[in-house]
N, C-alpha and C positions, 0 to 999 in steps of 0.2 A: 550393619544397619541398612535396611532396604530404603531406597529413595521413594518419595511420594510421587504419585502420578497425577497429572492434571488433564481433564477432558476439555479440549478447546472446541468451542462451537461458534460457527460463523453463519448466521441465518440471512438468506435473501428472501425475496417475496415468494418464491416457489422452490426454494432449495435450502438444504442445510449441509454445510461442509463441516467435517469434524476430524479431530485427531487426538489420540491418547498420547501424551507426551511424557517421556521418562527423561528427567534432567540429566541422567548419566549415560544416556544412549544417543547416538547420532541419528538413529532411525526411529520412526514411530511404530510401535508394535501393532497399533490398530489405527486405521484411517480410512476415510471414504466420504461419500456424500449421498444424500437423499435428493432426488431430482424430480422435476415435474409434479410437485406436490399439488393436491387439490385437482388432480386429473386422473382419468382411468389409466394413464401410462406411468403413474408414480412408481418409483423404484428406489430401493436402498442398495447401494453398491459399497463394498468395503474390501480392504486388503488387511489380512491378519497374518503376521509373520511371513509375508511374501506370497500368501495364497489369495487369489481373487475370488470373491463370492458376491452373490446378489440375491435379493428377495423382492418380489413384486409387492407393491403396497397400493393397490388400486384405490384411488380417491382419498388417500391418506392426507391429513393435514399435518402441521408441524408437530403437534402433540403426539399424534399416532406414529409419526416417523421416529420421534425420540423414544416412544414406548417400545418400538421394535429394536432400537439401538441399545436400550438400557441393559437387557440381559447379557448382551455380548460384552459390554463394557464391564459390568459387574463380574462376569465369569472370568475375564482376563485380569482385572485389577484387584479383585478381592477387597481386602481392607487397606490397600495402598492408595485408593482414589482419595485424594486430599481435597480437591476443589474442582469447580468448573469455571473456566475463563471464557467470557463472551466478548467477541469483537463487536464494538459499537462504533459506528462511523463518526457521529458528532456528539461532542460533550459540551459544546458552547464554551463559555468562559468559566463555567463552574468547576470543570474537572481538569486539573493540572497533572493528574496521575491516575493510574488504575485505582478503583475503589470497590469496596464491598457493596453488594446490591441489597439495599433495604428499601423501605417504602419511599423515603425521601429521595434516594438516588433514582429510583424508577420515575418519580414525579419530575425530576430534573431532566431525565432523558426524554420523557414525553414532551416537556416544555421546549426542548431543543429540536423537536421533530420538524417544525416549519423550516429550519435551516437545512434539513436533509430529509425531505418528504418521501423519497424513494427508498431510503435506507433505514432510518431509525425505527419506523413502524415495523419493518420486517425483523430487525434485531430484537425488538420487544416481543414479537411472537415467540421467538426461541427462548428468550429469558423467562417469559411467563410459563411456558410449557416445562422448561427445565426446573424452575423453582417448585412446580407442583410435583414433578416426578422425583426430584432429588431434594426433598424438603430438608433433609438433615445435613446436606453438604453446604459449605460456604460457597457463594457464587460471587464472581468478580467481573466487573465491566472494565474492559481495556479499550481506550478510545483512540481512534485514528488522529484526532485533533489534539490530544493532551500533550504530546511531545512538543508541539509548536507553541504552547502557552508561555514558553520562555522567550518568545520574540519580544524585542524592545518595542515600545509604543511607536517609535518612528518607522518601524518595519511593518507593523500590523495595521496602522490607521490609514484609511483612504482620505484623500483631500476633499471631503464632503462636509456639508453643514453638520455641526457637532450634534444636533438633535437626532440625526439618523444613526449616529453611534449610540448615543445615550438612551434612546427610546427603542430602536430596532436592532441594536447590537450589530450594525453593519460594519464589518472589519474583515481583515484577512485572518483566516483560521488555519489553513493548511491541512493536508491530509497525508496518507501513507506514513504517518508518524512511527508506527511499529516497525516498518521496514527500514526507514532511515536510522532509527535508534539501533536496531539490531546490527546492520552492516557497519555502522561507524564504530560501535563497540567491538565488533569482530575484527575490524581493521586494526584497531588499537592493540587488540590481543595478539594478532598475527605478526605485527611489526614490533612488538615489545614496548609500545608507548603507553604511558598512562592515559586513560580516558579523560581525566580531568585537566590535562595540560596538552591537549592535541587539537588540531584543526583539520576538518575534512570537508570536501565537497562531495555530495552524494547524488547520483542520478538513478532514480528508480524508473525503469522504462519497461512498460508492458502495453496493454491496451489503454490503460491509464498511465500517465507519466508525470513525474514531478522531480524537481531538483531541490537540494537543501544544503545550507551551510551550517555545519555543526562545530561549535567552538567549546572546548572543555566539557564535552558531553551534553551540551544544550543546543537546541535549535535556535539559530539567530536570524535566519531568513529562509524562505521557501517559495516555490513558484506558484502553487495553488493558493487560492484566496478565500473569498466568501463562499464559493462553491468549488467543486473539483473541475469546473470548466476553465478557470483562469490558468494562464501560464503556458506550458509547452504545447506543441502540436502532439496530438495523441492519435489513437486508432481511428475513432470517429468524432472526436472533439476538436474544435478549432483551436483551443487555447486563446491567447490574447487576440482581440480584434478591437477596432475603433469603437468606443461606446456609442457613437452616433449611428452605427450600422443599423440598429433596430429602427430608429426613426426614418432612415433613408429607405429601408426595405418596406416599411409601412407606407411611406409616401409614394414610392415609385411602383411597388408591386402589390400593395394592399395587404401585405403580410401582417398577421397579428403577432404580438409579442410572443405568444405561446408557439406559433409556427416557427418563428425565427429561432427560439430556444431549441426547438426540436431539430432544426437543420444544423445549428451549431453543435449540438450534443450528439446527434445520431448519424448525420450525413456529411460531416466535414472531416477535418484531420487528414490522416493518410488516405482514407477512403475517398474523401472529396477531392483532394489534390490529384490523386492518381486516376480517379474514375474507374478503379479496378478492384481494390481490396484494402482492408484495414490490417492485413496480416503482413508483417515485415518480411517473412520468409517468401511469401508469394511475390512481393514487390521486388525483392532482390533478384529472384529468378527472372521476373519480367524485365527488369532493367538490363540484366545480362543479355536478354533476347532483343533489346532495342526499344522497349516500351518507354516513350518519352514521359508519359504521365507518372510512371513508377519512378523513373530517375529523378524527376522534379520533386516528388513527394519525399524521397529519401534525402535529397539535398536540403530541402526546407526544414525537415525534421532535425537534421544534424546541426544546421546553422543556428536554428532557434534554440536548440539545447546548449550549444556552445555559448551563445550570447547570454543565456540565463546563468550559466555557471560562472562566466566571467564577471557578470554583474554581482553575483552573490559573494564573490571573493571579497567584496567591500566589507562584508560582515565579519571576516576572519582577521585575527592578528598574526596567524601563521598558517601555512598550508603544508600539512603532512601527507596529503594524498588526495587523489580524485578516485572515487569508487563508482563502478558500474554494477547495477544489479537489476533484478526483474527479468522477465522472459526475453526481452530484446537486449537489455544490458548484459545479460549473462551469455547470450548465444550469438549475437551479431558482431563479428569482428569488423565488418564493413562500417557499421554505425559508430563503433568506438574509434576506428581510424579516422573517419571523416570528421567526427566531432572534435577530436584532439587536433586535427590539422588546422582548425580555426583558432586554436589556443596557443599559438606559437609565442605570442608576447608574454605568456605566463611561463615560458620555458618548458612546456609540456611536449613530449614527443613519444611515439609508440615504437616498440620493438615488434616488427612484423611477425617474426616467428613465434614469439611468446603470445602475441595477440591471437594468432590463428589457433594456438593450442587450447586457449581458454574458452571452450564451448561445452555444452552438454553437461553442466554441473561442475566442470573443472574450475578451480579458483587459482588465483596467483597474481603476481606482479607482471605487468606487461609494458613497463616504461623502457625507453631507450636509455643508453648511458647518459649520465649528467642531467637527466630529466627528474623533476619531482615524481614521487610515486604515483603510479596509476594501477589500481587494483580491480580485479573482477572477483566479486564475492556473491555467491548465491544467497538470496534473501531467505529468511525462515521466520515468517510472521507468526506461525503457530508456536514456534519455540519461544519467541519473544513474549507472546501473550501468556504462555505458561510461566515464564520467569517472572513476569510482572504480577501474575496471579499469586504465585508463591510468596512474592514479596509483600503483597497486600494482606495475606493471611499470616505473615510472620514466619514462613517456612522456607525462605530462600537461603541459599548458601552464600558465603562471603566471596568465594572464588568465582571467576568468570567462567561460564559454561561454554 
């Protein structure tokens, strides 16, 4: 019996990333992205069975890009295409798991748009186009925030007047949920531990970064909060700062709240600390060449990450391992080593040789003897979205993929 295929769609304001996912295959038979939509330079690029191809789509919008993609998906998948899974950034408090997209779900996603004004409207563009073009296929929304809806109230509530929570739903939501869910389940599978009786600390490190404590398959704490700006130092995001900073900058420099948000979101983090770049590869090379700002940026990044992981250990009843994932987590042996060096009180230590080997997509355990497990696991959000999509339509397998 052939396995069903899922088309995973991730829409941004001017782009669409897509992948055709076969549950039984470790590679995607078809994947790519449409870029620079609504401009003369719009283009569709894809890889099919290892072959790179592209098609100009001058001035195409999301629907026209999906129309160009549709024949290729149908030609490859035939009658095996079971559903479409859409990444949606924010589900608010309403969505605790992936769900079928109907009119009520769409209304709820639109209602959550003020919580993610740059993301949810773009996600909805892709959903609306796909529902029109694939009217006969079930469509499922998979939310970045849903995995964290298992946080206990003492972890998600801010110490603010209760009316701000009751009326404006101001609370910690968390993000990167599909990644944290995937790598912790993968870690349990690789180590032979049951998902529902294991405890993990997960560090998703890319241009956006977050940490998460996962106990018995459920998120119990995470570093991102009401927005993806809270928490760790990131590529261009500051992470945690004193809440009075906005008032100080308004008073002393005349900055508006909007301008301060722009600086904290786009001009801070690794870029702001180093004065050079938001790319960890560039910073590591510059640090080796003696650039003091790059060195400082790396040190602050690793210390703040370690501090977050140590704090989130409070949410666990046992620690079966620390996981590094994401572009930086999977490829920077330096970041992993520096971060773990701050976690000596937790008994964590790195094996330098194993750490150096785990780059470029290689996974494995990198802990020293007598240390709790430390794993490098490449994330696969598209596969997790596909698995949750199949579960939502009742077509998932019992075994772990």
